[in-house]
C-alpha positions as CSV (number, residue, x, y, z in Angstrom):
1,M,0.0,0.0,0.0
2,T,1.6,3.2,-1.2
3,G,0.3,6.7,-0.9
4,F,-0.8,9.4,1.6
5,I,-3.6,9.4,4.2
6,C,-4.7,12.5,6.0
7,I,-5.1,11.8,9.7
8,N,-6.9,14.1,12.2
9,K,-4.3,13.7,14.9
10,P,-5.7,13.3,18.4
11,Q,-4.6,15.4,21.4
12,G,-2.0,13.9,23.7
13,I,0.2,11.9,21.4
14,T,3.2,12.8,19.2
15,S,3.1,12.9,15.4
16,F,5.6,10.0,15.4
17,I,3.3,7.8,17.5
18,T,0.3,8.7,15.3
19,A,2.2,7.6,12.2
20,N,3.2,4.4,13.9
21,R,-0.4,3.6,14.7
22,V,-1.3,4.2,11.1
23,R,1.5,1.7,10.1
24,R,-0.1,-1.0,12.3
25,I,-3.6,-0.2,11.1
26,A,-2.6,-0.3,7.4
27,S,-0.3,-3.3,7.9
28,V,2.6,-1.6,6.0
29,K,6.3,-1.8,6.7
30,K,7.0,1.9,6.8
31,T,5.2,5.2,7.4
32,G,6.3,8.7,7.9
33,H,4.6,12.1,8.5
34,T,5.0,15.6,7.3
35,G,4.7,18.8,9.4
36,T,5.1,17.8,13.0
37,L,2.4,18.7,15.4
38,D,2.9,19.2,19.1
39,P,1.3,16.4,21.3
40,M,-1.3,19.0,22.6
41,A,-2.2,19.9,19.0
42,T,-4.9,18.2,16.9
43,G,-5.8,18.2,13.2
44,V,-4.3,17.7,9.8
45,L,-1.3,15.3,9.8
46,P,-0.4,13.9,6.3
47,V,1.0,10.4,6.8
48,M,3.0,8.7,4.1
49,L,2.6,4.9,3.5
50,G,5.1,2.6,2.0
51,G,6.9,3.9,-1.0
52,A,5.4,7.4,-0.5
53,T,8.0,8.0,2.2
54,K,10.6,8.3,-0.5
55,F,8.8,11.5,-1.7
56,A,8.9,13.4,1.6
57,D,11.4,15.9,0.4
58,F,9.2,16.7,-2.7
59,I,5.9,17.4,-1.0
60,P,4.9,21.0,-1.9
61,S,5.6,23.4,1.0
62,S,2.4,25.3,0.9
63,G,0.9,27.5,3.6
64,K,-0.8,26.2,6.7
65,A,-3.9,27.1,8.7
66,Y,-4.6,26.8,12.4
67,I,-7.4,27.5,14.8
68,A,-5.8,28.7,18.0
69,D,-7.3,29.3,21.4
70,I,-5.3,32.1,23.0
71,L,-5.5,32.5,26.8
72,L,-4.6,35.9,28.1
73,G,-2.9,36.6,31.4
74,V,-0.8,33.5,31.6
75,E,2.8,32.9,30.5
76,T,4.4,29.4,30.5
77,D,7.9,28.1,29.6
78,T,6.4,26.2,26.7
79,Y,4.2,29.0,25.5
80,D,1.2,26.7,25.9
81,V,-0.9,25.4,28.8
82,T,1.1,22.2,29.1
83,G,4.1,24.1,30.5
84,T,5.1,25.4,33.8
85,V,3.4,28.8,34.6
86,L,6.0,31.5,34.8
87,Q,3.7,34.4,35.6
88,E,0.1,35.4,35.8
89,K,-1.2,38.9,35.3
90,E,-4.5,40.7,35.6
91,V,-6.2,41.2,32.2
92,N,-7.8,44.5,31.2
93,V,-8.0,44.0,27.5
94,T,-11.0,44.8,25.4
95,S,-12.0,42.8,22.3
96,E,-11.0,45.7,20.2
97,E,-7.6,45.9,21.8
98,F,-7.1,42.1,21.2
99,K,-8.2,42.5,17.6
100,H,-5.6,45.3,17.2
101,A,-2.9,43.1,18.7
102,V,-3.7,40.3,16.3
103,E,-3.6,42.6,13.3
104,A,-0.2,43.9,14.4
105,F,1.1,40.4,13.8
106,T,-0.2,39.9,10.3
107,G,2.0,40.2,7.2
108,E,5.7,39.4,7.2
109,I,7.0,39.3,10.8
110,Q,10.0,38.1,12.6
111,Q,9.6,35.4,15.2
112,V,11.8,33.8,17.8
113,P,11.2,30.0,18.0
114,P,10.3,28.6,21.4
115,M,12.8,26.8,23.5
116,Y,10.5,23.8,23.5
117,S,10.9,23.0,19.8
118,A,12.7,20.5,17.7
119,I,15.1,23.0,16.1
120,S,18.7,22.0,16.4
121,Q,21.4,24.4,17.7
122,N,25.0,23.2,17.6
123,G,23.7,19.7,17.0
124,V,21.3,19.7,20.0
125,R,17.5,19.9,19.9
126,L,16.3,23.0,21.7
127,Y,13.7,21.0,23.7
128,Q,16.5,18.9,25.1
129,L,18.3,22.0,26.5
130,A,15.0,23.4,27.8
131,R,14.3,20.2,29.8
132,K,17.7,20.7,31.5
133,G,16.7,24.3,32.4
134,V,19.1,25.7,29.8
135,E,17.9,28.7,27.7
136,V,19.9,29.8,24.7
137,E,19.6,32.7,22.3
138,R,17.6,31.8,19.2
139,E,17.8,33.6,15.9
140,K,14.7,35.4,14.6
141,R,13.0,33.9,11.6
142,N,11.0,35.6,8.9
143,V,7.5,34.1,8.7
144,T,4.3,35.4,7.1
145,I,0.9,35.5,8.6
146,Y,-1.4,35.8,5.6
147,S,-4.5,36.4,7.5
148,A,-5.9,36.3,11.1
149,E,-9.6,36.0,11.8
150,I,-11.0,36.2,15.3
151,L,-13.7,33.5,15.4
152,E,-15.1,34.1,18.8
153,K,-14.5,35.2,22.4
154,K,-14.9,32.0,24.3
155,A,-14.5,33.5,27.8
156,D,-13.3,36.7,29.4
157,N,-9.7,36.0,28.6
158,L,-10.0,33.4,25.9
159,Y,-10.1,34.0,22.2
160,S,-10.3,31.6,19.2
161,V,-8.4,32.8,16.2
162,L,-8.0,31.3,12.7
163,F,-4.5,31.9,11.4
164,S,-3.3,31.3,7.8
165,C,0.5,31.4,7.7
166,S,3.7,30.3,6.0
167,A,5.4,27.0,6.7
168,G,7.7,27.2,9.7
169,T,5.4,29.5,11.8
170,Y,5.2,28.7,15.5
171,I,1.7,29.5,16.6
172,R,2.8,29.2,20.3
173,S,5.4,31.9,19.7
174,L,2.7,34.0,18.0
175,A,0.4,33.7,21.1
176,F,3.3,34.6,23.4
177,D,4.2,37.7,21.3
178,I,0.6,38.8,21.2
179,G,0.5,38.5,25.0
180,R,3.6,40.6,25.3
181,F,2.2,43.2,22.9
182,L,-0.9,43.5,25.1
183,G,1.2,43.7,28.3
184,C,-0.6,40.9,30.1
185,G,1.1,37.8,28.7
186,A,-0.6,34.9,26.9
187,C,-0.2,31.3,26.0
188,L,-1.9,28.7,23.8
189,K,-4.7,26.8,25.3
190,S,-5.5,24.6,22.3
191,L,-4.5,24.3,18.6
192,Q,-6.0,22.6,15.6
193,R,-4.3,22.5,12.3
194,T,-7.0,22.8,9.5
195,Y,-4.8,22.9,6.5
196,S,-1.3,21.7,5.5
197,N,0.6,20.7,2.4
198,G,-2.6,20.7,0.3
199,F,-4.6,18.6,2.8
200,S,-7.5,20.1,4.7
201,I,-9.4,19.0,7.8
202,E,-12.3,17.9,5.6
203,D,-9.9,15.3,4.1
204,A,-8.9,14.0,7.5
205,I,-10.0,10.9,9.3
206,T,-9.4,9.8,12.9
207,L,-7.3,6.8,13.9
208,E,-10.5,5.1,15.0
209,E,-12.1,5.7,11.6
210,A,-9.0,4.4,9.9
211,A,-9.0,1.2,12.0
212,A,-12.7,0.6,11.2
213,L,-12.1,1.1,7.5
214,A,-9.2,-1.3,7.6
215,E,-11.4,-3.9,9.3
216,E,-13.9,-3.5,6.5
217,G,-11.1,-3.7,3.9
218,K,-12.0,-0.2,2.7
219,L,-8.9,1.8,4.0
220,E,-7.5,2.1,0.4
221,E,-10.5,4.3,-0.5
222,K,-8.9,7.0,1.7
223,I,-5.4,6.6,0.3
224,I,-4.3,9.5,-1.9
225,P,-2.0,8.6,-4.7
226,V,1.6,10.0,-4.7
227,E,1.1,11.6,-8.1
228,K,-2.0,13.4,-6.8
229,V,0.1,15.1,-4.1
230,M,2.8,16.0,-6.6
231,E,0.4,17.7,-9.0
232,V,2.1,21.0,-8.4
233,Y,4.9,19.7,-10.8
234,P,4.2,19.7,-14.5
235,E,3.6,16.5,-16.3
236,V,5.7,14.9,-19.1
237,T,4.9,11.7,-21.0
238,V,7.8,9.7,-22.4
239,S,8.0,6.9,-24.9
240,E,7.9,3.3,-24.1
241,A,11.7,2.9,-24.5
242,Q,12.3,6.0,-22.4
243,A,10.0,4.8,-19.7
244,K,11.9,1.6,-19.5
245,R,15.2,3.4,-19.3
246,F,13.8,5.8,-16.6
247,K,12.5,2.9,-14.5
248,N,16.0,1.3,-14.7
249,G,17.7,4.4,-13.4
250,G,18.7,6.0,-16.6
251,A,18.6,9.8,-17.4
252,L,16.7,10.9,-20.5
253,A,18.0,13.3,-23.2
254,L,15.8,16.3,-23.1
255,N,15.9,16.8,-26.9
256,R,14.5,13.3,-27.4
257,I,11.4,13.8,-25.2
258,K,8.6,14.7,-27.5
259,G,7.1,18.2,-26.8
260,F,9.3,18.8,-23.8
261,S,10.0,22.3,-22.5
262,G,10.7,24.0,-19.2
263,S,13.0,23.2,-16.3
264,G,12.9,21.9,-12.8
265,L,10.9,19.0,-11.5
266,F,8.4,17.0,-13.6
267,R,6.0,14.1,-13.0
268,V,7.0,11.5,-15.5
269,Y,4.5,9.1,-17.1
270,S,4.7,6.2,-19.5
271,P,2.6,6.2,-22.7
272,E,0.0,4.1,-20.7
273,K,-0.2,6.9,-18.1
274,E,1.7,4.9,-15.5
275,F,3.3,7.3,-12.9
276,L,7.1,6.6,-13.0
277,G,8.3,9.1,-10.5
278,L,9.8,12.6,-10.6
279,G,12.5,13.8,-13.0
280,K,14.7,16.9,-12.7
281,T,16.3,18.8,-15.6
282,N,20.0,18.9,-15.6
283,E,21.1,22.1,-17.4
284,E,24.7,20.8,-17.8
285,T,24.0,17.5,-19.4
286,K,20.7,18.5,-21.0
287,E,19.1,15.5,-19.5
288,L,16.1,14.6,-17.3
289,D,17.7,13.0,-14.3
290,I,15.8,10.8,-11.8
291,A,14.8,12.8,-8.8
292,R,12.8,10.0,-7.3
293,L,11.5,6.7,-8.7
294,Y,8.0,5.6,-7.8
295,I,8.0,2.1,-6.4
296,E,4.8,0.5,-5.2
297,V,5.3,-1.1,-1.8
C-alpha cells in the first residue's frame, strides 16, 4: 500500500506515535509524516505509507492554517498550557484591543522559535536543552501571517483565532508575542491545524475511523496517490523505451522527449499513463535526471 492518508491527529500523542499507529492499522512496513504537530495539537497530519515515504522531500511546501485558542494573562515556559506557569497577570484587554494586537502580527513578521521546539542548535535539539533548564539565544525567523480572523471570544480572557500562515510558523510563539504586545502575557490553550501541504481538515479521518475502514477492507479508499500530491509539478509523457530506461535508473536526453519544454521538477508518465516518478532537468548534461522513482510497496 503506497500513498498518503490524512489523519486528524488526536490530542496527547506525538506525530511519530500517530504515524506508527497508522502503520499497524494499514499493515505496511513503513510510514512517515510531514509537518510535526505538538502532542497537545490536533488536526491535519499527512501520513506517508510505504513507497510514498521516498517522496517526503518533494511534498509542496504550501501554507498552513490553524485554529488557536489564546489564553490571556498567563505565560508558561512552553508558551502553551502544558508548560510550567512563569507568571500570571490581571487582564484588562477589550475585544477591540485584542483585535488590534492580532492585526499587528499579520503580514511578514520576525519570530523567535520557542525553546521547547525540535530546532537543532549546535547539534542539540532546543527542547533537550529546555528540559535541562538551559535557555539559549535563538535567531529570529521571517515568517508570514497571511490572515488572522477572530472566530469568537470563548470566555473573558480566551479568544479563538483562525491563522493562515507560511510553513515554519510557530503559533505558540505568536500567542506569546501577542500577549507581550498587550502587556498581560498569553499562552496557547489549544491548537487545531486545519490545512497543511494541500490537505484540509475535511480530508482528515481519525485513527478510529482508519481502523474501522481497515477492518472492512476499505482503507484504500482513503489513500491519496503520490502523483496526486505531486500535482504542483508539470507532467511529461515519455516513450515506451524512455519509460523503461527511466525505470531502470537512466537519465533521458531532453531533446528526445517529445514536446518537452521547461526546467525543474516534472511528473514522469509512460505512454500508458503509469506514474514513474519525478524527474529533474540537468542544465549541464541537457538530460532529465531521476529525482525519485515511484515504487509500489
